[in-house]
N, C-alpha and C positions, 0 to 999 in steps of 0.2 A: 084718441090715443095721445098720451103725453109724449113730449120730446124724447125722453130717455127710452121709452118703450119703442118709439119709432126708430131711433138709432139702433137699438138692439135688433129689431126686426130686419133692418137694412143690412147690418153687419152679417147676420146669419145667412140671409139670402145671397149676399155677395160671396160668401165662403162655401156654401153648399147649395146644390140643386135640391130644393125641398118640394115635396108634394103636399105637405101640410105643415103649417107653423102656427102655433099659438104663443103669444107673449102676454102673460097675465101679471098685472101689477098686484102684488100681495103686501104692499107696504102697510096698508091699513090693518093687517093682521098682526103687525109687529110694532104697534104703537107709534107709527110714523105716518099718519093719514095724509099729510100734505107733502110727503117726501117720496120721490121715486127712487127707492133704494133696494127694495126686495122684489124679485121677480121669479116667476116660474115659466119655463119654456117647454113646449112640446114640439119636438122637431122630428118630422118623418122624411126620410131620404133613402133612396136606393144606395147612396154612398156608404151607408152603415152595414150593408150586407157583408157577412163574413167577419165583421169586426167585433171585438169584445167591448163591453161597456166602457171601460177606461179609455180606449181609443176614440170612441164616439164622443165622450165627454171632453176629451182633449181638443177635438175639432171645434166644438161649440165654445169652449173656453178660449181658444185661440181667436176665434171670430169676435168674441166679446172682450178681449183683453184690455183694450183702452178704457172701456166702460167699467170693467171690474177694478181698474186702478183708480177710478174716479167716482162717479155718482152711484154705481151699483155696489151695495154692501153684501148682498146675498143673491145667489142665482141657483135655483133648483132646476135641474136638467133632466128631462125625460126624452130619450131617443128611441126611435123605432124605425124598422124598415117598413115599406108599405104593407107587406104581408103581416108583420107583427101588429101594425096599427089596425089593420082590418079585424084582427082577432080581439084586440084590446079596445080600440075606439074611444078610450077615455083615459087620461092620465090619473094616477092616484092623487088623492087629496094631500095637501101639504100638512105636516104635523103642526100642532099647536105651538105657538111661540112661547119660549121659556124666559123671555126677557131680553135684556141687553139692547134696548132701543136707545137711540140717540137722545130721546127725551128724558131718560133717567140717568144719563151720564155714563153709561156703559157702552162699549163697542165690541 
């Protein structure tokens, strides 16, 4: 696991008690194969019980705030309670990249 992914994992684990966490580097899908800038996280925590999606995402974004201000350009967030994850057991695939990579001069 690369340094940015490890930091992201560490920050989420410090902020939330997780029962399952996946940090997936999707930079290669966005034209940035050597850049750690696009990630998808799957976070399963009892802390999400009774919370709306926006509140869940805010918690993950707060945990990753310093990384989102720096090396991470995009973060896809999938949050579940343990019961929801047991029913789902797999996060949805990320959509195809429509461009805007650092390699073609767009951000």
